[in-house]
C-alpha positions in Angstrom: 0.0 0.0 0.0 1.2 3.5 -0.8 2.0 6.0 1.9 0.9 9.5 1.1 1.9 12.8 2.7 -0.6 15.0 0.9 -4.4 14.8 1.3 -6.1 12.6 -1.2 -8.5 13.7 -3.9 -9.7 17.2 -3.3 -8.2 17.5 0.1 -5.7 20.2 -0.8 -8.2 22.5 -2.3 -9.8 25.2 -0.3 -13.1 24.1 1.0 -16.1 25.7 -0.7 -16.8 28.9 1.1 -14.2 28.1 3.8 -10.8 29.5 4.6 -8.1 26.9 4.0 -5.9 27.1 7.0 -2.2 27.2 6.6 0.4 24.6 7.5 3.0 24.8 10.2 6.1 26.9 10.4 9.7 26.0 9.9 11.9 23.8 12.1 14.2 24.9 14.8 16.9 22.9 16.6 14.4 21.4 19.0 11.5 20.6 16.8 11.9 18.8 13.4 9.1 19.6 11.1 7.8 18.5 7.7 6.6 20.4 4.7 4.4 19.7 1.8 5.7 17.4 -0.9 6.7 19.3 -4.1 3.8 19.7 -6.5 1.2 19.3 -3.8 -2.0 21.3 -3.6 -0.5 23.9 -1.3 -3.1 23.9 1.4 -4.9 26.9 0.0 -4.3 30.4 -1.5 -4.3 32.1 1.9 -1.2 30.4 2.9 0.8 31.5 -0.1 -0.5 35.1 0.3 0.7 35.1 3.9 4.1 33.8 2.9 4.5 36.3 0.1 3.7 39.1 2.5 6.2 37.9 5.0 9.1 37.2 2.7 12.3 36.9 4.7 10.6 36.0 8.0 12.6 33.0 9.3 9.7 31.6 11.2 7.7 31.2 8.0 10.2 30.7 5.2 10.3 26.9 5.6 6.5 26.6 5.5 6.7 26.6 1.8 9.8 24.5 1.4 9.2 21.7 -1.1 10.5 18.2 -1.0 11.2 17.8 2.7 10.6 14.2 3.7 9.4 12.6 7.0 12.9 11.3 7.7 12.2 10.6 11.4 9.2 8.5 10.9 9.4 4.7 11.4 7.3 2.2 9.6 4.6 2.0 12.2 2.3 4.4 10.3 3.9 4.4 6.9 0.9 2.7 5.2 -2.5 4.0 4.8 -5.4 1.6 5.3 -7.4 0.4 2.3 -11.1 -0.1 2.1 -10.5 -3.7 1.0 -8.9 -4.4 4.4 -12.2 -3.8 6.2 -12.4 -6.4 9.0 -13.9 -4.5 11.9 -17.0 -2.6 12.9 -16.8 0.9 14.3 -16.9 0.8 18.1 -19.4 3.3 19.6 -18.5 4.5 23.1 -21.1 3.7 25.7 -23.6 6.4 26.5 -23.3 7.0 30.2 -26.5 6.5 32.1 -27.3 9.2 34.6 -29.7 9.3 37.6 -32.0 12.3 38.2 -33.3 13.3 41.6 -34.6 16.6 43.0 -33.9 18.3 39.7 -30.2 17.3 39.5 -28.8 14.8 36.9 -25.9 12.9 38.3 -23.1 11.2 36.4 -20.7 8.8 38.0 -17.2 8.1 36.6 -14.1 6.4 37.8 -10.6 7.2 36.4 -8.7 3.9 36.4 -5.7 2.2 34.8 -6.0 -0.9 32.6 -4.5 -2.5 29.5 -5.4 -2.4 25.8 -4.0 -2.9 22.3 -2.9 0.4 20.8 -0.7 -1.6 18.4 -2.4 -4.7 17.2 -1.3 -7.8 19.1 0.8 -5.7 21.6 -0.4 -5.0 25.2 -0.1 -1.4 26.4 -0.7 0.0 29.8 -3.7 2.4 29.4 -6.2 4.4 31.4 -9.9 5.2 31.0 -13.1 6.4 32.6 -15.3 3.5 33.7 -13.1 1.2 31.6 -9.6 0.5 30.4 -9.4 3.0 27.6 -11.3 6.3 26.8 -14.6 7.1 28.5 -18.3 6.9 27.9 -20.1 9.7 26.1 -22.2 12.0 28.3 -25.3 13.8 27.1 -26.1 17.1 28.8 -29.3 19.1 28.2 -29.3 22.9 28.2 -31.0 24.1 31.4 -30.3 21.0 33.4 -28.4 21.0 36.7 -25.7 18.3 36.5 -23.6 16.8 39.3 -20.4 14.9 38.4 -18.9 12.3 40.7 -15.4 11.6 39.5 -13.4 9.1 41.6 -9.6 8.9 41.1 -8.0 5.5 41.3 -5.0 6.3 39.1 -2.4 6.3 41.8 -1.6 10.0 41.0 -3.2 13.4 41.1 -5.6 14.2 38.3 -8.3 16.7 37.3 -11.2 16.6 34.9 -11.7 19.5 32.5 -14.9 20.0 30.6 -13.4 21.3 27.4 -15.5 24.0 25.8 -18.1 24.2 28.5 -19.2 27.6 29.9 -19.3 26.9 33.6 -17.9 28.5 36.8 -14.1 28.5 37.2 -14.4 26.5 40.4 -16.1 23.7 38.4 -13.9 24.0 35.2 -11.5 21.2 36.1 -8.3 23.2 35.6 -5.1 22.8 37.6 -6.6 24.3 40.7 -9.2 21.5 40.7 -6.7 18.7 40.8 -7.5 15.9 43.3 -5.6 13.0 44.7 -5.8 9.3 44.3 -8.7 7.8 46.2 -10.6 11.1 46.2 -14.0 11.8 44.6 -14.4 15.3 43.0 -18.0 16.4 42.7 -18.5 19.6 40.7 -22.1 20.7 40.0 -23.4 23.4 37.7 -26.3 24.4 35.3 -25.7 23.6 31.6 -25.9 27.0 29.9 -24.4 25.9 26.6 -26.6 25.4 23.5 -26.3 22.3 21.3 -22.6 21.5 20.6 -19.9 18.8 21.0 -17.5 19.1 23.9 -15.2 16.7 25.6 -13.6 15.9 29.0 -10.0 15.1 29.9 -7.4 15.7 32.6 -5.8 19.1 33.1 -3.5 18.8 36.1 -0.1 20.6 36.0 2.6 18.7 34.2 0.7 15.5 33.6 -2.0 16.3 31.1 -0.2 14.8 28.1 0.7 11.6 30.0 -2.8 11.0 31.2 -4.6 11.9 28.0 -2.4 9.8 25.7 -3.0 6.8 27.9 -6.7 7.1 27.3 -8.4 9.6 29.6 -10.7 11.3 27.3 -14.4 11.2 26.4 -17.1 13.1 24.5 -19.9 15.3 25.8 -22.9 16.0 23.6 -25.0 19.0 24.6 -28.6 18.9 23.5 -31.2 21.7 23.4 -34.8 22.0 22.5 -34.4 24.3 19.4 -36.2 23.5 16.2 -32.9 23.1 14.4 -31.7 20.4 16.8 -35.0 18.6 16.4 -34.5 18.6 12.6 -31.0 17.1 12.8 -30.1 13.4 13.4 -29.9 12.8 17.1 -30.2 9.1 17.9 -26.9 8.2 19.5 -25.1 5.4 17.8 -27.7 5.1 15.1 -27.7 8.4 13.1 -25.6 10.5 15.5 -22.1 9.0 15.6 -19.1 10.0 17.8 -15.7 9.8 16.1 -12.7 10.3 18.5 -9.5 10.5 16.4 -6.1 10.0 17.9 -2.5 9.7 16.7 -0.3 8.4 19.4 3.4 7.6 19.8 4.0 4.0 20.8 7.2 1.8 20.9 7.3 -1.8 19.8 6.7 -3.0 23.4 3.5 -1.0 23.5 4.7 1.8 25.8 2.8 4.9 25.0 5.0 8.0 24.8 4.1 11.5 25.8 7.3 13.5 26.2 10.0 14.8 23.8 12.5 12.1 24.7 9.9 9.4 24.1 8.8 10.8 20.8 12.4 10.9 19.6 13.4 7.4 20.8 14.0 4.7 18.2 11.4 2.1 17.4 8.5 4.5 17.9 5.5 4.3 15.5 2.5 6.6 15.3 -0.7 4.6 15.1 -4.0 6.2 14.2 -7.0 5.2 16.4 -10.7 5.7 15.9 -12.8 5.4 19.1 -9.8 3.4 20.5 -9.4 1.0 17.5 -6.1 1.0 15.5 -6.9 1.7 11.8 -3.4 1.6 10.4 -4.2 -1.4 8.3 -7.9 -1.8 8.8 -10.9 0.3 7.6 -13.7 0.1 10.1 -17.3 -0.3 8.9 -20.6 1.3 9.9 -24.0 0.4 8.5 -26.2 3.5 8.4 -29.8 2.6 9.0 -30.9 6.2 8.3 -30.0 7.9 5.0 -28.8 11.0 6.8 -26.1 10.4 9.4 -24.5 13.0 11.6 -20.9 12.6 12.7 -19.3 14.4 15.6 -15.5 14.4 15.2 -13.0 15.2 18.0 -9.3 15.4 17.5 -8.1 14.0 20.8 -4.5 13.6 19.7 -1.8 15.2 21.9 -0.3 17.1 19.1 -1.0 15.9 15.6 -3.4 17.6 13.2 -6.3 15.6 11.7 -8.0 16.5 8.4 -11.2 14.6 7.6 -12.3 14.1 4.0 -14.1 11.7 1.7 -12.1 9.2 -0.2 -13.9 9.9 -3.4 -13.2 13.7 -3.2 -16.8 14.5 -2.5 -18.2 17.1 -0.1 -19.1 16.9 3.5 -22.0 19.1 4.8 -20.5 20.8 7.9 -23.1 22.0 10.4 -21.0 22.9 13.5 -17.6 24.0 14.8 -16.2 23.7 18.3 -18.9 25.9 19.9 -22.1 25.0 18.0 -24.0 25.4 14.8 -22.8 27.4 11.8 -25.2 29.9 10.4 -26.1 27.4 7.6 -25.1 24.0 6.4 -21.8 24.4 4.5 -20.4 22.1 1.8 -16.7 21.5 2.4 -14.2 19.1 1.0 -12.0 18.9 4.1 -12.4 19.6 7.8 -9.0 20.4 9.4 -8.9 19.8 13.2 -5.9 20.9 15.4 -5.4 19.1 18.7 -8.5 19.6 20.9 -10.8 20.8 18.1 -14.2 19.4 17.1 -16.6 19.7 14.2 -19.9 18.1 13.1 -21.0 17.2 9.6 -23.8 15.2 8.0 -23.8 12.7 5.1 -26.9 12.0 3.0 -26.1 8.5 1.7 -27.2 6.7 -1.4 -24.0 4.7 -1.8 -21.1 3.7 0.5 -18.7 6.5 1.5 -15.2 6.0 2.9 -14.0 8.7 5.3 -10.3 9.4 5.4 -8.1 11.0 8.1 -5.1 12.9 6.8 -2.5 13.1 9.6 0.0 15.9 9.8 2.6 16.0 12.6 2.2 18.9 14.9 5.1 18.4 17.2 8.8 17.3 17.1 7.7 14.2 15.2 4.5 12.3 14.8 2.1 10.8 12.4 1.7 11.4 8.7 -0.3 10.0 5.8 -3.8 9.4 4.6 -5.9 6.7 6.3 -9.2 5.2 5.2 -10.6 4.9 8.6 -14.4 4.3 8.1 -16.6 3.0 5.4 -20.2 4.1 5.9 -22.6 1.8 4.0 -26.3 2.8 3.8 -29.0 0.3 4.5 -32.0 2.6 4.7 -35.3 3.3 2.9 -36.3 6.5 4.7 -36.5 9.9 3.0 -35.1 12.6 5.2 -36.6 16.1 5.1 -34.5 18.9 3.7 -31.9 20.3 6.1 -32.8 23.6 7.7 -31.5 26.4 5.5 -30.6 28.4 8.6 -28.9 26.7 11.6 -27.9 29.6 13.8 -27.8 33.4 14.0 -24.2 34.6 14.6 -23.9 38.3 15.0 -20.3 39.3 14.3 -18.6 41.4 16.9 -17.9 45.0 16.1 -14.5 45.2 17.9 -13.9 48.9 17.5 -14.6 49.6 21.2 -13.3 46.3 22.6 -10.3 46.2 25.0 -7.3 45.0 23.0 -4.6 42.6 24.3 -1.7 40.8 22.8 -1.0 37.2 23.9 2.5 36.0 22.8 3.2 32.3 22.5 6.9 31.8 23.0 9.8 29.6 24.0 11.8 29.7 27.2 15.1 28.0 28.0 15.8 24.3 28.5 12.8 23.1 26.5 10.2 25.2 28.2 7.4 27.1 26.5 5.8 30.4 27.6 2.9 32.9 27.3 3.8 36.5 27.5 7.3 35.6 28.6 6.1 33.5 31.6 6.7 29.7 31.8 3.4 28.3 33.2 4.6 25.1 34.8 3.3 26.3 38.2 0.3 28.4 39.1 2.6 31.1 40.6 4.8 31.1 37.5 2.0 31.7 35.0 1.2 35.0 33.4 -2.3 36.1 34.6 -4.8 37.9 32.5 -7.3 39.9 34.6 -10.7 41.0 33.3 -14.1 41.8 34.5 -17.7 40.5 34.1 -19.2 41.6 30.7 -15.9 42.9 29.5 -15.6 42.8 25.7 -12.1 42.1 24.4 -10.1 41.4 21.2 -6.9 39.5 21.6 -4.1 39.1 19.1 -2.5 35.7 19.6 1.0 36.1 18.2 3.2 33.0 17.6 6.8 34.1 18.1 8.0 30.6 17.7 8.5 28.6 14.5 6.3 25.9 15.9 2.7 24.8 15.5 0.3 25.9 18.3 -3.4 25.2 19.0 -4.8 28.1 21.1 -7.5 27.1 23.5 -9.5 29.5 25.8 -11.5 28.3 28.7 -14.8 29.9 29.8 -16.4 31.6 26.8 -16.4 31.0 23.0 -14.6 33.3 20.7 -15.0 34.6 17.1 -12.0 34.6 14.8 -11.5 38.1 13.5 -8.3 37.7 11.5 -6.0 34.8 10.5 -2.5 35.9 9.6 -3.9 39.4 8.8 -6.8 38.2 6.6 -10.5 38.1 7.4 -12.0 34.7 8.0 -14.6 33.2 5.6 -16.8 30.2 5.5 -16.8 27.9 8.5 -14.2 30.1 10.2 -17.0 32.5 10.9 -18.4 30.1 13.4 -17.7 30.0 17.2 -14.5 28.4 18.5 -12.6 27.6 21.7 -9.6 26.0 19.9 -7.8 27.4 16.8 -4.6 26.9 14.9 -1.7 29.4 15.1 1.0 28.6 12.6 4.7 29.2 13.2 5.4 32.9 13.0 1.7 33.6 12.4 -1.1 35.2 14.4 -4.8 35.1 14.9 -7.1 37.8 16.3 -10.1 36.6 18.4 -12.9 38.4 20.1 -15.0 37.4 23.1 -17.3 38.6 25.9 -16.9 37.4 29.5 -20.3 36.6 30.8 -22.0 35.0 33.8 -19.2 33.9 36.1 -16.7 35.6 38.3 -14.3 34.4 41.1 -11.5 36.0 43.0 -9.8 32.6 43.8 -10.4 30.2 40.9 -9.1 30.9 37.5 -9.7 29.7 33.9 -6.8 28.8 31.7 -5.6 29.8 28.2 -3.0 27.6 26.6 -1.7 25.7 23.7 -3.6 22.5 23.2 -0.6 20.6 21.9 -0.5 18.9 25.3 3.3 18.7 25.5 3.5 22.4 25.0 1.0 22.9 27.7 3.0 20.7 30.1 6.2 22.6 29.1 4.7 25.9 30.2 2.6 27.4 27.4 -0.3 28.1 29.8 -1.6 31.3 31.5 -4.4 32.0 33.9 -7.5 34.1 33.4 -9.2 35.7 36.3 -12.7 37.2 35.8 -13.9 39.4 38.7 -16.9 41.6 39.3 -14.9 44.8 39.0 
């Protein structure tokens, strides 16, 4: 089978009506990076315009370098899967049953260690929630009061962050909420979010990458009672399908790596997993019993970028970004997800469709190639109604009177990373952003490194105002909490801080390449009454 480093048919073209996000920056002495193969599609016009306008900038010059090979990669992920290899069925994570009493819906989870096969036939030490790897899907409903009972049996401190949720900082699950082995943490809050796809994972200082790569991650589906939600597929596991994509670093003995030395060690391969199943040489199958099927895709990789596309070059109908519905269903050829990002799309099926994941390394080394990960075969006779022509009303911010800030993503010494010059490996060492309730702000996120970053903000969603100096279009006009910042590039984002204040507990802002977060690219955000 042939290994490919560029997206397959149609993947390199700019999605219809969407901004094609640019690839990563150049390499430095710590981080070896890869570029497009010569003659490739170029990942979109915007990228070339940006490079042309920044000629001579060392952090961007190598982005356009042709012919660089993935010289560090081993054979573990050098072959893409083929539809002809289909031998397995897509595993759907369990839907966690909750109990409701006195108006509170309670979810009970235990973080535990276990074993599993990340490489086929090789046993790895893993971790999961209520199981040996990954966690069950939770469904929240807007307006409900939920109570979480998380018990830690890992033998180490952990926390549980509700990624993308708009909840009080005391319940957010950041480093201040870390709890010890044998302890049960029980946050409770009202669900204020509208319909969207979130996820949950650890967020303790210095151990996030280690715990997430071993399997501590799960999806959260937020439901609401809107007419749009009622018109979209919503039967979990039938026509509403979770897809958790991961690219991990694993040695031949099955040891899952999470730090720089482990990624660089010999004999490491970079398998691609879908809902916990290795798809390096297997295309999973799913039989769609409804002609219209909704897919919720999460990139739970520690660092690598995942681009989802159809194997036949056809379009996907994207309906949502990180933070909820787009204004209208949007036809795209690719959906590019940096680490931590999510998206939703629907397929109206007459014939079988194979979905592909194009993996691009986001860190010092990692995965690459195009993988046929799922063949969706229709077995349905229903006739779905037309999709709603309008999904959401998104009023774009007028930022002329917003408070402006610059957030600089940088590198420290000795392999550390920083925000605004501070290495955030301790709470005391972090830079702190202070703001007030109902403040409206516009932030310029500047990447002073030559490295890929994935900028994540806790608490509130943001709108993307500029990407490397250009206005966003298409799906980039949606709501986000996680967005790509290329080496030497910048994004401008706008947000309003609503509902929650605290003078003790803080939210976080950080790079969602988990190793960068653990290396110090994290700052705190304090929202107070005045």
